[in-house]
C-alpha positions in Angstrom: 88.9 121.0 114.8 92.1 121.5 112.8 92.6 123.3 109.5 96.2 124.5 110.0 94.8 125.6 113.4 92.5 124.3 116.1 89.2 125.0 117.7 88.6 124.2 121.4 85.2 123.2 122.5 83.9 122.9 126.0 80.5 122.6 127.7 77.4 120.6 128.2 75.3 118.0 126.5 71.6 117.8 127.2 72.2 116.3 130.7 75.1 118.7 131.5 77.4 115.7 132.3 81.1 116.0 133.0 83.6 114.9 130.4 85.3 111.8 131.7 87.8 111.2 128.9 91.1 109.7 130.0 92.9 109.5 126.7 93.0 111.5 123.5 90.6 110.4 120.8 90.9 111.8 117.3 88.2 112.0 114.6 89.2 112.7 111.1 86.7 114.6 108.9 87.1 115.2 105.2 85.3 118.2 103.8 85.2 117.7 100.0 84.4 120.8 98.0 80.9 120.7 96.6 80.1 122.8 93.6 76.7 124.2 94.4 74.9 127.1 92.9 76.1 130.6 93.5 74.3 132.8 96.1 71.2 134.2 94.5 71.6 137.3 96.6 74.7 138.2 94.6 77.4 135.9 95.9 80.5 137.1 97.6 82.5 137.9 94.5 85.1 135.2 95.2 86.3 132.4 93.0 88.6 130.3 95.0 89.3 126.6 94.7 89.8 124.3 97.6 89.9 120.7 96.4 89.9 119.3 99.9 90.2 120.5 103.4 91.0 118.2 106.4 89.3 118.7 109.8 90.2 116.8 112.9 88.2 116.5 116.1 90.1 115.6 119.2 89.1 115.0 122.8 91.7 116.4 125.1 92.5 114.7 128.4 90.3 116.5 130.9 91.1 114.3 133.9 92.5 116.5 136.8 95.9 115.8 138.1 96.1 114.5 141.7 95.2 117.1 144.3 94.2 119.7 141.6 90.7 121.1 140.9 88.8 120.9 137.7 85.8 123.0 136.6 82.3 121.7 137.0 80.0 120.8 134.1 78.1 123.8 132.9 76.3 125.5 130.0 75.5 129.0 128.9 79.1 130.1 129.8 81.5 132.2 127.9 84.9 131.1 126.6 87.8 132.8 124.8 91.5 132.6 124.2 93.4 134.7 126.8 97.1 134.8 126.3 98.4 131.2 126.6 95.1 130.0 128.2 91.5 129.2 127.1 89.3 131.0 129.5 85.9 129.8 130.8 83.7 132.1 132.9 80.2 132.1 134.3 77.4 129.9 133.1 74.8 127.6 134.7 75.3 124.2 136.3 72.9 121.6 137.5 69.9 122.6 139.5 70.0 126.1 137.9 72.9 127.3 139.9 74.4 130.4 138.2 78.2 130.8 138.4 80.7 133.6 138.5 83.9 131.6 138.6 86.8 132.0 136.2 88.8 129.0 134.9 91.8 128.8 132.6 93.0 125.8 130.6 96.7 126.1 129.8 97.2 125.4 126.1 100.8 124.2 126.7 100.7 122.4 130.1 97.2 121.0 129.3 95.6 121.5 132.7 92.9 123.6 134.5 93.5 126.3 137.0 90.9 128.3 138.9 91.4 132.0 139.4 90.7 133.5 142.8 89.3 136.5 141.0 85.6 136.1 140.0 83.1 138.0 137.9 81.3 140.7 139.7 78.1 138.6 140.0 76.9 135.2 138.8 75.7 135.4 135.2 74.9 133.1 132.3 74.3 133.6 128.6 77.2 136.1 128.4 79.8 136.7 125.7 83.6 137.1 125.6 85.6 138.8 122.9 89.4 139.2 122.4 90.3 142.9 122.6 93.2 144.3 120.5 95.7 142.9 123.0 95.8 139.1 123.0 96.0 139.2 126.8 92.7 141.1 127.2 89.1 139.7 126.9 85.9 141.8 127.1 83.0 140.1 128.8 79.6 141.5 128.4 75.9 140.9 129.3 74.1 137.8 130.4 71.3 136.9 132.7 71.6 137.2 136.5 70.4 134.5 138.9 67.0 136.2 138.9 66.7 136.0 135.1 67.2 139.7 134.4 69.5 140.7 131.5 72.5 142.8 132.6 74.6 145.5 130.8 77.8 144.8 132.8 80.9 145.2 130.7 84.2 143.8 132.1 87.8 143.5 130.9 89.7 140.4 131.9 93.5 140.5 131.7 95.9 137.6 131.9 99.2 137.7 133.7 102.7 137.9 132.2 104.3 134.6 131.1 105.7 132.6 133.9 103.1 133.7 136.4 101.0 130.6 137.1 99.8 131.0 140.7 96.0 131.1 140.9 95.9 134.7 142.3 97.9 135.9 139.3 95.7 134.2 136.6 93.1 137.0 135.8 92.4 140.5 136.8 88.9 141.9 136.3 88.1 145.5 135.6 84.6 146.9 135.5 84.1 149.3 132.6 81.8 152.3 133.3 80.1 152.8 129.9 77.9 155.7 128.7 75.4 156.2 125.9 72.6 153.9 124.9 73.6 151.0 127.1 71.8 147.8 126.2 71.2 145.0 128.6 71.3 141.7 126.7 71.7 137.9 127.2 72.1 135.0 124.8 73.3 137.5 122.2 76.3 137.4 119.9 79.3 139.7 120.1 82.4 140.3 117.9 85.3 142.7 117.9 86.3 145.1 115.1 89.1 147.6 115.5 88.7 147.8 119.3 85.0 148.2 118.9 82.8 145.5 120.2 79.6 145.0 118.2 76.6 143.1 119.6 73.6 141.6 117.8 70.4 140.1 119.0 69.7 138.5 122.4 67.1 138.7 125.1 66.3 142.1 126.5 63.5 143.6 128.7 61.2 146.3 127.6 58.5 147.6 130.0 58.9 144.5 132.1 58.4 142.1 129.1 61.0 139.8 127.5 61.8 140.8 124.0 64.1 139.4 121.3 66.4 142.1 120.0 67.0 142.7 116.3 69.3 145.6 116.9 73.1 146.1 116.3 74.9 147.9 119.1 78.5 149.0 119.2 80.8 150.1 122.1 84.0 152.0 121.4 86.4 150.6 124.0 88.7 153.6 123.7 85.9 155.9 125.0 83.5 153.3 126.5 80.6 154.9 124.6 77.7 152.8 123.3 75.7 153.7 120.2 73.5 152.1 117.5 75.4 152.3 114.2 72.2 151.8 112.1 73.3 149.3 109.4 71.7 149.4 106.0 69.5 146.7 104.5 66.8 144.6 106.1 67.9 143.4 109.5 67.5 139.8 110.7 64.4 139.2 112.8 65.1 139.4 116.6 66.5 136.3 118.1 68.7 134.7 120.8 70.9 131.6 121.1 72.1 132.0 117.5 75.5 131.2 116.0 77.9 134.0 115.0 81.2 134.0 113.2 83.5 136.8 112.1 85.2 136.2 108.7 88.1 138.5 108.0 90.0 136.7 105.2 87.9 138.3 102.4 88.5 141.6 100.9 85.2 142.7 102.4 85.2 141.2 106.0 81.8 140.2 107.2 79.9 138.5 110.1 77.6 135.5 109.6 74.5 134.9 111.8 72.8 131.5 111.7 69.7 130.1 113.4 68.7 130.8 117.0 65.2 131.1 118.5 62.4 133.5 119.0 59.8 132.5 121.6 58.9 128.9 120.7 60.2 129.2 117.1 63.6 127.8 116.2 65.1 129.7 113.2 66.9 128.4 110.1 68.0 131.6 108.3 71.6 132.7 107.5 72.6 136.4 107.4 75.7 138.3 106.5 76.7 141.7 107.8 79.3 143.3 105.6 81.5 145.4 107.8 82.5 147.8 105.1 79.5 150.1 105.0 77.6 148.0 107.5 74.9 146.3 105.4 72.8 143.3 106.1 71.8 140.7 103.5 70.2 137.3 103.7 72.1 134.3 102.3 70.3 131.6 100.4 72.0 128.2 101.1 71.5 124.6 100.1 72.2 121.2 101.5 71.5 121.7 105.2 70.5 118.4 106.8 69.2 120.0 110.0 67.3 123.1 108.8 66.6 124.7 112.2 69.2 125.1 115.0 69.6 126.8 118.4 72.2 126.7 121.1 75.0 125.6 118.6 78.5 126.9 118.3 79.9 128.3 115.0 83.5 129.1 114.1 85.2 130.2 110.9 88.1 128.1 109.6 89.5 129.0 106.2 86.6 129.2 103.7 84.2 127.3 106.0 81.8 127.9 108.8 81.9 125.0 111.3 78.9 124.3 113.6 78.6 121.7 116.3 75.8 120.7 118.6 72.6 122.6 119.1 68.9 121.7 119.2 66.7 121.3 116.1 63.3 121.0 117.9 63.5 117.2 118.3 67.1 116.2 119.1 70.3 117.5 120.5 73.0 117.7 117.8 76.2 115.6 117.9 77.3 116.0 114.3 79.5 118.6 112.6 78.0 120.8 110.0 80.2 122.6 107.5 79.2 125.5 105.3 81.3 126.2 102.2 81.5 130.0 102.0 82.2 129.9 98.2 79.1 127.8 97.3 77.0 128.3 100.5 76.4 124.6 100.5 76.1 122.8 103.8 77.4 119.3 104.4 77.1 117.1 107.5 79.9 115.0 109.0 79.2 112.4 111.6 81.5 112.4 114.7 82.9 108.9 114.8 86.3 107.6 115.9 88.8 106.7 113.2 88.9 102.9 112.5 92.5 103.0 113.5 92.0 105.6 116.3 93.2 105.3 119.8 91.1 103.6 122.4 89.2 105.5 125.1 85.8 106.9 126.2 84.2 108.7 123.2 80.9 109.4 124.8 81.7 113.1 125.1 82.0 113.2 121.3 78.9 111.3 120.4 76.4 112.7 123.0 74.3 115.7 121.8 74.9 119.0 123.4 73.4 122.5 123.6 74.6 126.0 124.8 78.2 124.8 124.9 81.1 127.0 123.7 83.9 126.9 121.1 87.0 129.1 120.5 89.6 129.3 117.7 93.1 128.6 119.0 96.0 129.7 116.9 96.1 131.7 113.6 95.2 130.8 110.1 97.7 130.5 107.2 
């Protein structure tokens, strides 16, 4: 997606099939501003006008160069920007094979490279956050091959510019934490001032699977975990939800949308105000797919962008856009431009779940 920046998306559809695109196909999405009702919960105190924002969805050429490797199809992996690369690590491929490999897609040279360094053990349902340094990513949690949530915390570092040999791609450092250390998977995580905050996910209590409704925080200067205890009514416990950090406002906040709890797929939207740490539920309108799990969610400008996910009956293939001024959802079908380039568009139009998305580049 492009709104004076771009969002890179990778991962699986419902069959976990490989992307076979040979050319670049672009989809143009116009998000017109809808003037819906204000948030009954009090709104966000903003009055900003955006007559029209343009979003572009592009399939990048994923075909490997001759005699070079490319990553296998997978889901439940983690992805993040790491220096001049987009990093993919862990996840699960066909036949429930859990992975611990690390791949990097060069944002300039447009190609995959596999690092000889691997995660400490195969894991899926993990998260990755950019640390204060753009060349450091914090990887946390996930499920092991035996289906047990882990509390492993790792820092992945990228090499200096110009080092492109596989052995130089990534270094992995295990972080020995202390305090109330949670073991979680299919959670969400975000970074605030070198503190990683984690919400929700699957955990184990007395040998039983539980859905966490707690907010945890680890200070990466001291590696100490704690529960900050936010104010307000917390969202019900869940896993597989969407999460996006919005820092453009005077009061930065984190949005949580959807997810699942047992056999129930959720449809609620929550905001955690980072100033004072307070939860509040957002009342929205216009959503065409009211329940969603396994989707991705990114913040671009004054919008939250979701793609994919499962609504209980079908795997999503459309883009959903939430206007953060009106809290009105709109849905945009993913179709090639009438004058678009030729090529295989199946990777755009096939539904997907538990894929990943990262924001590449800054916002103006």
